[in-house]
ZATILUM-213448 format. One record per residue: residue in one letter; x, y, z of N, C-alpha, C, O in turn. Coordinates in Angstrom, 1 decimal. Each point is the difference from the previous one (the first is absolute). Layout:
% ZATILUM-213448
aa a | n_px X | n_py Y | n_pz Z | ca_px X | ca_py Y | ca_pz Z | c_px X | c_py Y | c_pz Z | o_px X | o_py Y | o_pz Z
...
% end
This chain:
% ZATILUM-213448
aa x | n_px -10.8 | n_py 83.3 | n_pz -21.5 | ca_px 0.7 | ca_py -0.1 | ca_pz 1.3 | c_px 1.0 | c_py -1.2 | c_pz -0.1 | o_px -0.4 | o_py -1.1 | o_pz 0.0
aa x | n_px 1.6 | n_py 1.4 | n_pz 0.0 | ca_px 1.1 | ca_py -1.0 | ca_pz -0.1 | c_px 0.9 | c_py 0.1 | c_pz 1.2 | o_px 0.7 | o_py 1.0 | o_pz 0.1
aa x | n_px -0.6 | n_py -2.0 | n_pz 0.7 | ca_px 0.9 | ca_py -0.1 | ca_pz 1.1 | c_px 1.3 | c_py -0.6 | c_pz -0.4 | o_px 0.1 | o_py -1.1 | o_pz -0.5
aa x | n_px 1.0 | n_py 1.9 | n_pz 0.5 | ca_px 1.3 | ca_py -0.5 | ca_pz -0.4 | c_px 0.9 | c_py -0.2 | c_pz 1.2 | o_px -0.1 | o_py 0.7 | o_pz 1.0
aa x | n_px 0.9 | n_py -1.7 | n_pz -1.1 | ca_px 1.0 | ca_py -0.3 | ca_pz 1.1 | c_px 1.0 | c_py 1.2 | c_pz 0.1 | o_px 0.5 | o_py 0.4 | o_pz -1.0
aa x | n_px -0.3 | n_py 0.0 | n_pz 2.3 | ca_px 1.0 | ca_py 1.1 | ca_pz 0.2 | c_px 1.3 | c_py -0.7 | c_pz 0.3 | o_px 0.4 | o_py -0.4 | o_pz 1.1
aa x | n_px 0.4 | n_py 0.3 | n_pz -2.2 | ca_px 1.3 | ca_py -0.7 | ca_pz 0.1 | c_px 1.0 | c_py 0.7 | c_pz 0.9 | o_px 1.0 | o_py -0.5 | o_pz 0.5
aa x | n_px -1.3 | n_py 1.8 | n_pz -0.3 | ca_px 0.9 | ca_py 0.8 | ca_pz 0.9 | c_px 0.0 | c_py -0.5 | c_pz 1.4 | o_px 0.9 | o_py 0.3 | o_pz 0.8
aa x | n_px -2.0 | n_py -1.0 | n_pz -0.4 | ca_px 0.0 | ca_py -0.5 | ca_pz 1.4 | c_px 1.1 | c_py -1.0 | c_pz 0.2 | o_px 0.7 | o_py 0.0 | o_pz 1.0
aa x | n_px -0.6 | n_py -0.9 | n_pz -2.0 | ca_px 1.1 | ca_py -1.0 | ca_pz 0.1 | c_px 1.4 | c_py 0.6 | c_pz -0.2 | o_px 0.9 | o_py -0.3 | o_pz 0.7
aa x | n_px -0.9 | n_py 1.2 | n_pz -1.7 | ca_px 1.3 | ca_py 0.6 | ca_pz -0.3 | c_px 0.6 | c_py 0.8 | c_pz 1.2 | o_px 1.1 | o_py 0.0 | o_pz 0.3
aa x | n_px -2.0 | n_py 0.7 | n_pz 0.4 | ca_px 0.4 | ca_py 0.7 | ca_pz 1.2 | c_px 0.4 | c_py -0.9 | c_pz 1.1 | o_px 1.0 | o_py 0.3 | o_pz 0.7
aa x | n_px -1.7 | n_py -1.4 | n_pz -0.5 | ca_px 0.4 | ca_py -1.0 | ca_pz 1.0 | c_px 1.4 | c_py -0.6 | c_pz -0.3 | o_px 0.8 | o_py -0.1 | o_pz 0.9
aa x | n_px -0.6 | n_py -0.2 | n_pz -2.2 | ca_px 1.3 | ca_py -0.5 | ca_pz -0.3 | c_px 1.1 | c_py 1.0 | c_pz 0.2 | o_px 1.1 | o_py -0.3 | o_pz 0.5
aa x | n_px -1.3 | n_py 1.6 | n_pz -0.8 | ca_px 1.0 | ca_py 1.0 | ca_pz 0.2 | c_px 0.2 | c_py 0.3 | c_pz 1.5 | o_px 1.2 | o_py 0.1 | o_pz 0.4
aa x | n_px -2.2 | n_py 0.0 | n_pz 0.4 | ca_px 0.1 | ca_py 0.3 | ca_pz 1.4 | c_px 0.8 | c_py -1.1 | c_pz 0.7 | o_px 0.8 | o_py 0.2 | o_pz 0.8
aa x | n_px -1.2 | n_py -1.5 | n_pz -1.1 | ca_px 0.6 | ca_py -1.1 | ca_pz 0.6 | c_px 1.3 | c_py -0.6 | c_pz -0.6 | o_px 0.6 | o_py -0.9 | o_pz 0.4
aa x | n_px -0.3 | n_py 1.6 | n_pz -1.6 | ca_px 1.3 | ca_py -0.4 | ca_pz -0.7 | c_px 0.0 | c_py -1.5 | c_pz -0.3 | o_px 1.0 | o_py -0.7 | o_pz 0.3
aa x | n_px -2.0 | n_py 0.2 | n_pz -0.9 | ca_px 0.0 | ca_py -1.4 | ca_pz -0.4 | c_px -0.3 | c_py -0.1 | c_pz -1.5 | o_px -0.6 | o_py 0.9 | o_pz -0.6
aa x | n_px 1.0 | n_py -2.0 | n_pz 0.0 | ca_px -0.3 | ca_py -0.3 | ca_pz -1.4 | c_px -1.4 | c_py -0.5 | c_pz -0.2 | o_px -0.7 | o_py -0.5 | o_pz 1.0
aa x | n_px 0.2 | n_py 0.5 | n_pz -2.2 | ca_px -1.3 | ca_py -0.6 | ca_pz -0.3 | c_px 0.0 | c_py -1.5 | c_pz 0.3 | o_px -1.0 | o_py -0.5 | o_pz 0.4
aa x | n_px 2.1 | n_py -0.1 | n_pz -0.7 | ca_px 0.1 | ca_py -1.5 | ca_pz 0.2 | c_px -0.1 | c_py -0.3 | c_pz 1.5 | o_px -0.7 | o_py -0.9 | o_pz 0.4
aa x | n_px 1.4 | n_py 1.7 | n_pz 0.5 | ca_px -0.1 | ca_py -0.2 | ca_pz 1.4 | c_px -1.4 | c_py 0.3 | c_pz 0.5 | o_px -0.6 | o_py -0.7 | o_pz 0.9
aa x | n_px 0.0 | n_py 1.7 | n_pz -1.4 | ca_px -1.4 | ca_py 0.4 | ca_pz 0.3 | c_px -1.0 | c_py -1.2 | c_pz -0.4 | o_px -0.9 | o_py -0.3 | o_pz 0.8
aa x | n_px 1.1 | n_py -0.3 | n_pz -1.9 | ca_px -0.8 | ca_py -1.1 | ca_pz -0.4 | c_px 0.1 | c_py -1.2 | c_pz 0.9 | o_px -1.0 | o_py -0.6 | o_pz 0.3
aa x | n_px 2.2 | n_py 0.4 | n_pz 0.2 | ca_px 0.2 | ca_py -1.1 | ca_pz 0.9 | c_px -0.7 | c_py 0.3 | c_pz 1.3 | o_px -0.6 | o_py -0.9 | o_pz 0.7
aa x | n_px 0.7 | n_py 2.1 | n_pz -0.2 | ca_px -0.7 | ca_py 0.4 | ca_pz 1.2 | c_px -1.5 | c_py -0.2 | c_pz -0.1 | o_px -0.7 | o_py -0.4 | o_pz 0.9
aa x | n_px 0.2 | n_py 0.8 | n_pz -2.1 | ca_px -1.5 | ca_py -0.1 | ca_pz -0.2 | c_px -0.4 | c_py -1.4 | c_pz -0.3 | o_px -1.2 | o_py -0.4 | o_pz 0.2
aa x | n_px 2.0 | n_py -0.4 | n_pz -0.8 | ca_px -0.4 | ca_py -1.3 | ca_pz -0.5 | c_px -0.7 | c_py 0.0 | c_pz -1.3 | o_px -0.8 | o_py -0.8 | o_pz -0.3
aa x | n_px 1.2 | n_py 1.7 | n_pz -0.6 | ca_px -0.5 | ca_py 0.1 | ca_pz -1.3 | c_px 1.2 | c_py 0.0 | c_pz -1.0 | o_px 1.1 | o_py 0.3 | o_pz 0.4
aa x | n_px -1.4 | n_py -0.7 | n_pz -1.6 | ca_px 1.1 | ca_py -0.1 | ca_pz -1.0 | c_px 0.3 | c_py 1.4 | c_pz -0.5 | o_px -0.8 | o_py 0.9 | o_pz 0.0
aa x | n_px 2.0 | n_py -0.7 | n_pz -0.6 | ca_px 0.4 | ca_py 1.3 | ca_pz -0.6 | c_px -0.9 | c_py 0.2 | c_pz -1.2 | o_px -0.4 | o_py 1.1 | o_pz -0.3
aa x | n_px 0.0 | n_py -2.1 | n_pz -0.4 | ca_px -0.9 | ca_py 0.0 | ca_pz -1.2 | c_px -1.3 | c_py 0.6 | c_pz 0.4 | o_px -0.6 | o_py 0.8 | o_pz -0.7
aa x | n_px 0.0 | n_py -1.3 | n_pz 1.8 | ca_px -1.2 | ca_py 0.5 | ca_pz 0.6 | c_px 0.1 | c_py 1.5 | c_pz 0.4 | o_px -0.9 | o_py 0.8 | o_pz -0.3
aa x | n_px 2.0 | n_py -0.4 | n_pz 0.9 | ca_px 0.2 | ca_py 1.3 | ca_pz 0.4 | c_px 0.0 | c_py 1.0 | c_pz -1.2 | o_px -0.6 | o_py 1.0 | o_pz 0.0
aa x | n_px 1.3 | n_py -1.5 | n_pz -1.1 | ca_px 0.0 | ca_py 0.8 | ca_pz -1.2 | c_px -1.3 | c_py 0.2 | c_pz -0.6 | o_px -0.4 | o_py 1.1 | o_pz -0.5
aa x | n_px -0.4 | n_py -2.2 | n_pz 0.5 | ca_px -1.4 | ca_py 0.1 | ca_pz -0.5 | c_px -0.8 | c_py 1.0 | c_pz 0.8 | o_px -0.8 | o_py 0.8 | o_pz -0.6
aa x | n_px 0.9 | n_py -0.8 | n_pz 1.9 | ca_px -0.8 | ca_py 0.9 | ca_pz 0.9 | c_px 0.5 | c_py 1.4 | c_pz -0.3 | o_px -0.9 | o_py 0.9 | o_pz -0.1
aa x | n_px 2.1 | n_py -0.6 | n_pz 0.0 | ca_px 0.5 | ca_py 1.3 | ca_pz -0.1 | c_px -0.3 | c_py 0.6 | c_pz -1.4 | o_px 0.0 | o_py 1.2 | o_pz -0.2
aa x | n_px -0.2 | n_py -2.1 | n_pz -0.8 | ca_px -0.3 | ca_py 0.5 | ca_pz -1.3 | c_px -1.5 | c_py 0.0 | c_pz -0.3 | o_px -0.4 | o_py 0.1 | o_pz -1.1
aa x | n_px -0.4 | n_py -0.2 | n_pz 2.1 | ca_px -1.5 | ca_py 0.0 | ca_pz 0.0 | c_px -0.5 | c_py -1.1 | c_pz -1.0 | o_px -1.1 | o_py 0.1 | o_pz -0.6
aa x | n_px 1.8 | n_py -1.2 | n_pz 0.5 | ca_px -0.5 | ca_py -1.2 | ca_pz -0.7 | c_px -0.9 | c_py -0.7 | c_pz 1.0 | o_px 0.5 | o_py -0.4 | o_pz 1.1
aa x | n_px -1.7 | n_py 0.2 | n_pz -1.4 | ca_px -1.0 | ca_py -0.6 | ca_pz 0.9 | c_px 0.0 | c_py -1.5 | c_pz 0.0 | o_px -0.9 | o_py -0.6 | o_pz 0.6
aa x | n_px 1.9 | n_py 0.0 | n_pz -1.1 | ca_px 0.1 | ca_py -1.5 | ca_pz 0.0 | c_px 0.9 | c_py -0.5 | c_pz 1.1 | o_px 1.1 | o_py -0.5 | o_pz -0.3
aa x | n_px -1.5 | n_py 0.6 | n_pz 1.5 | ca_px 0.7 | ca_py -0.6 | ca_pz 1.1 | c_px -1.0 | c_py -0.4 | c_pz 1.1 | o_px -1.2 | o_py 0.5 | o_pz 0.0
aa x | n_px 1.7 | n_py -1.3 | n_pz 1.0 | ca_px -0.9 | ca_py -0.4 | ca_pz 1.1 | c_px -0.2 | c_py 1.1 | c_pz 1.0 | o_px 1.0 | o_py 0.7 | o_pz 0.3
aa x | n_px -2.2 | n_py -0.5 | n_pz 0.1 | ca_px -0.3 | ca_py 1.1 | ca_pz 1.0 | c_px 0.8 | c_py -0.1 | c_pz 1.3 | o_px 0.3 | o_py 1.0 | o_pz 0.7
aa x | n_px 0.0 | n_py -2.2 | n_pz -0.3 | ca_px 0.7 | ca_py -0.2 | ca_pz 1.3 | c_px 1.4 | c_py 0.6 | c_pz 0.0 | o_px 0.5 | o_py 0.3 | o_pz 1.1
aa x | n_px 0.0 | n_py -0.1 | n_pz -2.3 | ca_px 1.4 | ca_py 0.7 | ca_pz -0.1 | c_px -0.1 | c_py 1.4 | c_pz 0.6 | o_px 0.9 | o_py 0.5 | o_pz 0.7
aa x | n_px -2.0 | n_py 0.2 | n_pz -1.0 | ca_px -0.2 | ca_py 1.3 | ca_pz 0.6 | c_px -0.1 | c_py 0.0 | c_pz 1.5 | o_px 0.6 | o_py 0.9 | o_pz 0.6
aa x | n_px -1.2 | n_py -1.8 | n_pz -0.1 | ca_px -0.1 | ca_py -0.1 | ca_pz 1.5 | c_px 1.3 | c_py -0.3 | c_pz 0.6 | o_px 0.3 | o_py 0.5 | o_pz 1.1
aa x | n_px 0.5 | n_py -1.4 | n_pz -1.7 | ca_px 1.3 | ca_py -0.3 | ca_pz 0.5 | c_px 0.9 | c_py 1.2 | c_pz 0.0 | o_px 0.8 | o_py 0.3 | o_pz 0.9
aa x | n_px -0.8 | n_py 0.5 | n_pz -2.0 | ca_px 0.8 | ca_py 1.2 | ca_pz -0.1 | c_px -0.5 | c_py 1.0 | c_pz 1.0 | o_px 0.8 | o_py 0.7 | o_pz 0.7
aa x | n_px -2.1 | n_py -0.5 | n_pz -0.6 | ca_px -0.5 | ca_py 1.0 | ca_pz 1.0 | c_px 0.4 | c_py -0.4 | c_pz 1.4 | o_px 0.2 | o_py 0.9 | o_pz 0.8
aa x | n_px -0.2 | n_py -2.1 | n_pz -0.5 | ca_px 0.4 | ca_py -0.5 | ca_pz 1.4 | c_px 1.5 | c_py 0.4 | c_pz 0.3 | o_px 0.3 | o_py 0.5 | o_pz 1.1
aa x | n_px 0.6 | n_py -0.7 | n_pz -2.1 | ca_px 1.4 | ca_py 0.4 | ca_pz 0.2 | c_px 0.2 | c_py 1.5 | c_pz 0.1 | o_px 0.7 | o_py 0.5 | o_pz 0.9
aa x | n_px -1.4 | n_py 0.2 | n_pz -1.7 | ca_px 0.1 | ca_py 1.5 | ca_pz 0.0 | c_px -0.8 | c_py 0.6 | c_pz 1.2 | o_px 0.3 | o_py 1.1 | o_pz 0.4
aa x | n_px -1.2 | n_py -1.9 | n_pz 0.1 | ca_px -0.8 | ca_py 0.4 | ca_pz 1.2 | c_px -1.0 | c_py 1.1 | c_pz -0.4 | o_px -0.1 | o_py 1.1 | o_pz 0.7
aa x | n_px -0.6 | n_py -1.3 | n_pz -1.8 | ca_px -1.1 | ca_py 0.9 | ca_pz -0.4 | c_px -1.2 | c_py -0.9 | c_pz -0.4 | o_px 0.1 | o_py -1.2 | o_pz -0.1
aa x | n_px -1.2 | n_py 1.9 | n_pz -0.2 | ca_px -1.2 | ca_py -0.8 | ca_pz -0.5 | c_px 0.1 | c_py 0.0 | c_pz -1.5 | o_px 0.6 | o_py 0.8 | o_pz -0.6
aa x | n_px -1.2 | n_py -1.9 | n_pz 0.0 | ca_px 0.1 | ca_py -0.1 | ca_pz -1.4 | c_px -0.7 | c_py 1.2 | c_pz -0.7 | o_px 0.5 | o_py 0.4 | o_pz -1.1
aa x | n_px -1.5 | n_py 0.1 | n_pz 1.6 | ca_px -0.7 | ca_py 1.2 | ca_pz -0.6 | c_px 1.0 | c_py 1.2 | c_pz -0.2 | o_px -0.2 | o_py 0.8 | o_pz -0.9
aa x | n_px 1.2 | n_py -0.7 | n_pz 1.8 | ca_px 0.9 | ca_py 1.1 | ca_pz -0.1 | c_px 1.0 | c_py -0.2 | c_pz -1.1 | o_px 0.7 | o_py 1.0 | o_pz -0.3
aa x | n_px -0.7 | n_py -2.1 | n_pz -0.4 | ca_px 0.9 | ca_py -0.3 | ca_pz -1.0 | c_px -0.5 | c_py 0.4 | c_pz -1.4 | o_px 0.6 | o_py -0.1 | o_pz -1.0
aa x | n_px -1.9 | n_py 0.6 | n_pz 1.0 | ca_px -0.6 | ca_py 0.4 | ca_pz -1.3 | c_px -0.4 | c_py 1.5 | c_pz 0.1 | o_px -0.4 | o_py 0.5 | o_pz 1.0
aa x | n_px 0.4 | n_py 0.1 | n_pz -2.2 | ca_px -0.4 | ca_py 1.4 | ca_pz -0.2 | c_px -1.6 | c_py 0.0 | c_pz 0.1 | o_px -0.6 | o_py -1.0 | o_pz -0.2
aa x | n_px 0.1 | n_py 2.2 | n_pz 0.6 | ca_px -1.4 | ca_py 0.1 | ca_pz 0.2 | c_px -0.7 | c_py 0.9 | c_pz -1.1 | o_px -0.9 | o_py 0.7 | o_pz 0.3
aa x | n_px 1.4 | n_py -0.8 | n_pz -1.5 | ca_px -0.5 | ca_py 0.8 | ca_pz -1.2 | c_px -1.5 | c_py -0.3 | c_pz -0.2 | o_px -0.5 | o_py 0.6 | o_pz -0.9
% end
């Protein structure tokens, strides 16, 4: 059982709100480097970054992962 990050959650948010990844990172308070790591399923990042992103998108952290 492997839970993978659903990067389409962020991609859809960016598309709907017509903002760049850089502006999104500023809204969330995370670096672009951290965002790239999260979207590429690299597990080497601080967990609080997920909570910051979820707060901006207005979803729960659990909704950001697949349930395989």
